[in-house]
N, C-alpha and C positions, 0 to 999 in steps of 0.2 A: 566470461571471466573464468580463469583456470581455478583449480582446487585451492591453491595457495592464496590467490587473491581473495577468493570467497571467505576463507578462514580469517584472513587479516581483516576484512570488512566486519564480519561477525564478532571477532574479538574487539574491534574498535567500538561497535554499536554497544556491546554488553558493558564495556568499560564506561562508556558515556552514560548509560542508563544507571549503573552502579554509582558512579561519582555524583550524578545528579540527585539520586535518592538519599545519598548519604551526606549531601551538602558540600562535597569536595569540588574543586575546580574541574571543569570538563577536561578530558585529555587532550593533549595537543594533537594537531593533525600530523599524521605520518609524513616523514621526509619523501618516501617513495610513494608516488601516487599511482593509483589504479584508474586509469581513464578508459572508458568504454565509448567506442564510436556508437552513434545512434542511441545514445543514453537519453530517453525521453522522460525520465522522472524516477521516482523512487517512493516506496511505501515501507514503513516499518510496523509490523504487527506484533503485539505482545499478548501471549497467552499464559494463563496460570492453570495448570492441569487440564488443559483443553478448553478452557473458558476465556473468551475474549476480554482482555483487560485495557486495550488500547490499540488503535490503528489510525495513522495519519500519513499523509504523503504529499508530494509535490509533482506536478507536471511541469515540464519544460524548465528544469532547474537553471539558475544562472550561476551556479557554482560548480565545483568538482564533485566527484563522487563521495569522498569522505566528508567534506563540507555539508553536502546535502544529507548524507546518512546521520551526521550529528544533529542537524536541524530537525529532521523528521522523527528521529529517535526521542528528542526532547518533547516534541509536539505529541507524540503517542503517549507519553507520560502524562500529558495535559488534556487528553481526550475529553471533551465536554460531557460525553455520555457517562463518564465515570467520576464527575466532579464531586459527587457525594459519597464516593468510595474509591478514592485514588490509590494507585499502587504504592506500596511502601517498601522500604529496604528489607523487611522481614520476607517478602515474597521473592527476593532475588534467586534463592536456590531452586524455586518452583517455576520460575519465569522462562518461557521458550520464546526465543526471538526469530522472527521470519522476516527477511528483507526480500522485497520484491523490486528488481531493477527492471524498469519498463523500457519498452521500444518506444519510438515516436508514435504518437496517435495518427490514425488515418481515417478520415471521414468516409463513410460508407453510404451508398444509396440503397443498399441491400442489407438491412440488419440481420436478417436470417441467414446471411452467409458466414456469420460467426461460428466459430468451432468451440463447443463446450470444452473446458479445460485447457484451451490454447489461448483464447481471447478474453481480454477484459473489456468493459465497455465504459464509456463516458457519454452521457446523454445530456443535451442542453437545449432548453427552449426558453428564449427571452433571458431573464435574469436567473432562472432556475437551472440547476445542473446537479448531477449525481454520478457516481461511478461504483463499479464493482471490480475487484481484481479477478483474474481469470480462475483462481481457485474456489471462488465463492459458489459458482454454479455447481461445481463438482461436490463440494462439501455439503451443500444443501440439496442435491440430487435434483436440480432444476433442469428443465428442458429450455431450449432457446427462448421461447415465448415467455416463460416464467422468469427467466433471467432478466429480459428486457423489461417486462412488466413490473417486476419488483424494484428494479432500479428506478423507473419512473416514479412509482408510488412511495417506496420506502426511502429512496435517497433524494430524489430530485424534487419531491413535493408536487408531482404532476399526476394527472389521471393515469391509471395503468397502461392504457393503449396509446399514450401520447407518442411513443416511439414509431407508431404508424402514420402520424401526421406529417404532412410535406414541410412544415415549418419547424420541425424538431430535427436536430442534428445528432446523428449517432456516429461515434468514433469508436474504432477498435484498436486495441494494443496487445502486445503479448508481454511476457515478463519472465525473467530468469529468476527462480525462486531459491533463495539461500536460506537454509533454516538449520536450526540445532534442535535436537531432542535429548532430553534427559532420561 
């Protein structure tokens, strides 16, 4: 996505968040659409002064980029981790929005082939699964094994070394990060 398309998406997501928090109708979808080939999903992360306040996303969206952005922005505002302390309209001026536009996921037989800061991971075993965006490992200063192990234990509800087991599927993806800073 070029700079103008990125800014249009950020403005749209910010307007969606503001309208949702103030009880106004969500903004209409723009007439000019930004469509990206190999669009494998999207996450919207909301932070207040650097503290996570919500992050939700969708893999393999069945709608266009703006429809997906609106859906995951609203989901981020309803992040269950913050159900006892939801984002309020008073936080709008301090809220930083980060949009991660994902590539399609690719299964790997070699999880340690991932590149820290480049690849995100999605780990699945049976009915359990979890993911981390590429920027998580960098922010947490994790190496490859920590990244994989914390995804298993902290996100997927699996033993930390489940990523090494033959019946666990590990997928890699990359993301274009679009963010604003106040």
